[in-house]
N, C-alpha and C positions, 0 to 999 in steps of 0.2 A: 423120352421124347423127342421123335424128331423134327428138326428146323429147317425149314425150304431155304434155300441161300437167299432169297429177298428177304425173307424174316429174319435172318441170322446178320444181315450187312445192316439192318433197320437198328438192331438191338444193340451193333459195336456203336452207332453213334451217340449212343447214351452215356454221359459220363462216369466215367472209371468208377466212380464211389460210389454209385448207387447201381451200376450193371449188374450187379449179380443180385440184387434184391427184385430190379425190375424182371430180369429174365425169369426168376422165380415165378412172380406175380402174373406174368405172360403163361408159363405152364400149369397154374392153378387155375386160370382163367379157361383155358384150352381144357384141360382134364375135367371139370364143372359141367363143361358141353359135353362131355363123353368123347372127344376126341383124342388121338394120340400124334398130332402131326400139326405144327405151328406155323400158320401162313402168314404173311405181310396184312393179310387182311385183320387178321387176331390181332395183331401190333396195333394198328390204327384204331379198332374199336374199342381195343385197351384205354389206349393213348387217351381218345374221344373221353373215353368215361371219366377216367381221373381228370382230366382239364374242365369237366363240364360242375356247375356249381354243386357244391356237397359229395361229388364223386369220390374222392380220398375217405370221406368220413367213415365208412363201414368197414374200411380197409388197415385203420390206426390203430394202435392198442397203445399208445402213449410212448412205447420205448422200442428201441434196437438193439437188438446185441449179434454182432457178427463176428465172423472168425477168418482167419485164414482156411488154408487147406492141410497144415499140418498134422492134424490127428489121421489126415489119409494115407500117411508113407512120406512125408516130405524128410528127405535126408537133413536137413537144416533144421528140424525141430529140436527145440533145448527142452521145453515143459510142456506134456500135454495138458490141453485147456478144454477138454469134454466137462468133467466135473466142476471146473471154474465156471464155462459157459450155463451149466444146468442151475448152480446155484446161484450167479446173477439174476436169471431170470425168473427164479422164483421168487427170488426179493425185491425185482422192481414190478414182480405181480402183485405182490404183496402192498406194496407202497401205492398202488394205485394212482401212477403217475396221470393217466387219459384224465381221471376226472379233473386234478390240477390243471392239466393243459386247456379242458374246456370251460373251467372258470376263470382262466386268465387272457386267453387267446379272443378278440374279437371276430367274429365270421368264422368260417367254415377252416376246421383243421386238415393241415397238409402233412405230408411224410416230411419236411423240415423242420416242423414244429418237435417230433418225435424226439425223445432223449436217447442220444447215440453213445453207444459202449461198443469199442473193436479190439478185439483181441488177436493179436497174431505169437505163434509157439518161437520166434524169433526174432533177432534184432533186423532180418530184412524186411520184417514189418509190410507184407503185403497187402493185409488188410487194414493199411493207411491208420493206423491207431495215431498218429500225430493229429490229426484234423478232426478228432470227434469229441464229444462233450469228455468221457474217459477213454484213454488208452492206456492197453496193460499188452508187455511184449515179456516173453519166455524170457528169462535169465540165467546164466550159471557161470559165479564167480569163480576165477581159478585162484589156486592158491599153490604155493611151493613148497613140497615136500623135504623129508632128508633123503629120499632114495637118487643115489649119483646121477649124473646125468652123462648122456654119450654125445653130447655135441651133434647131433645129427642134421639141426638144424631144419627140422620138419616142424616144429611150432610156428618158429618164425616164416615159414612159406604157409604156413596155415593162416596168420593172422592179416587179414588186409589192412589194418590199420594202423601197424607197426608197433602194437601195443607190448609185444614179445620181444625182448631182445636177449641173444647171447653173450655174456661176459664171461671171463676167464672161470668164475664161481659156477657158472649154471646160467640158467634162463631170471630173466629179470620182466616185472610186469609194470607196465606205465599204467596204473589205476586212471587217468585223465582219459587215455585213448581207450582202453579196454571197454568193448560193449557188451561182454560177459554173453558171446556167443557160444563160446563152449568148444572152438574148434581146435584149440590149442593142445587141451587135454585129449580128445578124442584121439588124437593123432600120435602121443608122445607116449615111445613105446618102452620107457623106462619107469611111468608113474613119476616122476620127478614135478612132474605138472598133473595136481588131482583138483578136482572139484571141494571148494570150499564151502557154494552155500549154492540151492537152487532156489528160484522164486520168481518173483515178477518184477520187472519195472514199469510205474503206474505214472503217465502224463493226464493231466487236466487242463482243459479250457479249452481245446483243440476247435478249431470252426471254417468252414470256409465260407461263401457268400461276399456282400458287399466289404464286410471289415474282415478279413482272414485274419487266421492269427495258427500257430502252431502250438501245441499242448506243452506246459510249463510241467517238469518232471518233477516227481517226489523223491528226494535224496532217499538211498537205500535200494536193499532189495527187499520185496514185500513177499510173504508165505500166503498162501493160498487161504488161509482164516484171515490174514491182516487186509486181503484185498476186499474180500466178502464181508468181512466181522468188523475191521478196525482194530484186529486186536494188536499185539505188539509189543515190546518193550517201550516201560515209558520214557529210560533214557536215551532212546533213537527217536523217540518223537518229539523231542526237545530242541529249539532253534540256537542257532550260534556257533561256535566254535567248542570245543571240548570243556573248555572252563566255563563257560553258558551254560552248555548243558547241564553239566553237574550242579551249578549254583540254582539253573530254573527248577532241576529236581526237588534239590533239600527244600527250597522255597515252598515250592508244591506240596511236598509231603507235610510240613509243619502247618500250611494251611489248610490242609483238608483232616488233621489229626485236632485242628483248632475250632475246625467248622462245624455247627450241628450234623448228625448221620454218624451210621456207624461205618469202621473202615474195613476195608479189605485190599489187602496186595497180593498177587499171583507170585507164585514160585518163582524166586530169583531178583524179584524187583525190591528185596531187601537189601542187594547190593548192587543195585543199578547192572543186571547182567544185560549187555547189550543184545543178545538174540533173545528169541522168543523161546519159553518154555515148547521141550518138546519128550515126549513120555520116550523115545527112543536113545536118549542120552542122559546122564547125569547134568547138573548146573554145574556152570563154570567156576567152581570154586576157587579156582588160579585167578582170578581177577582181584581176589582179597589180599593177594601179595600189592595190589598199586593201592596207593595213598587215597586217591579219589574215590574208589569203589569201599574200601574199607572204612571210609570218612561216612560214606551213605549209612553203612551196616549200623556204625554207631548211630547215627543218627534217629534211624529207628529205634534201636535199643533204649534212648534217652526219650523219644517221643512217645514211646509204648509206657517207660517209668513216668513219666510226667502226666501224660493221661489217667493211668491208674492213681496215682498220688493228687491229683488235683480234682476234686468233687464239680467244681465249677464246669470242667471240660465236659464231663458225662452226666451227672446228675440229673439236667433238667434238657437233654436231650430231644425229647419230644414234646417241648413245651416252649411258647414265644417268650415268654419270662426267663428264659435261660440265655437269651439272644440279646444284642442290643448295636447295631452300628452305630458307630463314631465317626467314619470316615468313609464315604460311599461314592463322592462325587467329584473325588479329584483326578480328574482325566490327564489333567496336563502333567501330572505326576505320576501317574499308577501307581498310587499308594491307598489301601483298604485298611483299616482299623475296624474293631468290634471286641466288645466286650462279652466274657462267658460269665453266667452268675450262677451260685447255688443257695438257699437259706442257710445261713447261719457260716458260711465259707467264704474266704477270701475271693474277691474276684478275679480273673485274667483279662489282660488286656491284651490283644493279639495286632501287630501291624507287619503288615505284606508289602516290601517296595519291590514291584515286579519288573523295574527296569535297572540297566546295568552300570546305573550312576548313583554314588553314593549321596544323599540327603543330609549334609550334617546342619541340626539348630531347626528339624520341623517338628513344629509344634503338633501336638496329640492330645485331645482332650482325654481327662483322666477321671474317675470319679469322686476321690479323693485326694486333699495338696497330701505331702509329707514323700518318705523316700519310698521307690519301687526299687524292685530287685527285678533284673533281666536271669531271668530262671531258663530261658533258651534263645540262641540265636544260629540260625543256621550259618552264618560267616563265620563261625568260631573255626580257627585254625585243626582243630581236632576231627572236624568233621570235612576236612579239605579246602576250607574258605580261606576268605584273605586276613580275615584276624581283625574286620574294625568291629567297632560295636559302643558301649556304652560304658565299659569298665566295671560290669556287673549290679550298676548302680544311677539312678537318675533323681532328681527330686523335681515333683510337681508342685505349684505354687499356684496359690488365689490369685484373681486378677479384678480389677475395679469393676468389672461386667459382670462378676458372679460367678465366671468361669474360672475352671482349672486345668492346668494344660502342663505339660514338659517339653524342653526342647531334646529331642534325642537327635543321634547319629543314626541314619537307616544304613543299612550295610546294604552294598547292591545286589540285587537278584536275593532276595533274603527275607524271613519271615524270624519277627523277635517274638517273647512272649512276657510279659512282665505282671509282677505281683506285688502287693504293699506292704511293707514290713511289718 
């Protein structure tokens, strides 16, 4: 399509973040008329159409997925995004965002109402992913191999952020400064710097307008499937420092095993593998050398044993009589408790403390008075926890109002299971 000089000058006055889209709209407008040359009159005619009442409605599809030109031979491209663009557009189409917008927006729909996804193949971010609803940036994390360094300094020269520094023993990488652009690996002649992982950085909630803000970055490098389908390792999705991540995961596993429904873990999740499973490599079995990962493996083993040995946890999985909430509204302490039941079997009471704060003397309703055994505690030292708990037993006592409860020590970020003696 040929653009006349005054038409091109007019389109350059359009804000950069929508200029590409507007240019495409103008070319489509001219093409539909059978033309091959864009004039200033065409630009003005389309502008008049869009600014009129309902003028944008027919051109709005509810979402916009834009990308940079990385896939067209850009030397800075880190991860090609063509397949990602295709899959995200299919996902957006299936979600029927347009119907949602029509139900929420009063008056005519306009382009700024659309849900926007911007993809850039590298950290240069030419598609401005920082100011869209979801921004996606191609990334390649470097790692230091055992190959000897020649001290050529090419990696230092290539890194504009100063994230690579040559020391006596070779290069060192400052993870805080590294943008995962991949340039240091590409220029390294000896293979001392290599690619540890490729994927995408993801930013959420960016926008312009009256109240602009930059998108908040999701921690870590996400794979294609993690970006599109939300897949990935559970431990990497947990919040907090490493101790809290593992404690959260253990508490969640016990929560899941004790809650109604069938259980499913993907390969590697039974010992908290950090990376997503891949058919191209073996599981990271070496992680079992670390107490935290071995602790998760022991917990999954014991959860399976407990689930099989205690009919209350599975016999009435699909019947409402097999489940009863006992604490469901303690939002101040983030504590949940419920009872699992089966005919002729001892009940199991499950309590989850989903904060990093220990709760000592916390009273939990129990169905009968007497001694209750603590049959599982995800904060036990054998699982990598802090070792807080109830010493294996608690006593439930009747109260004047007819209720029965026991004062428990609830470990931080932990789930415990109790069974009457």
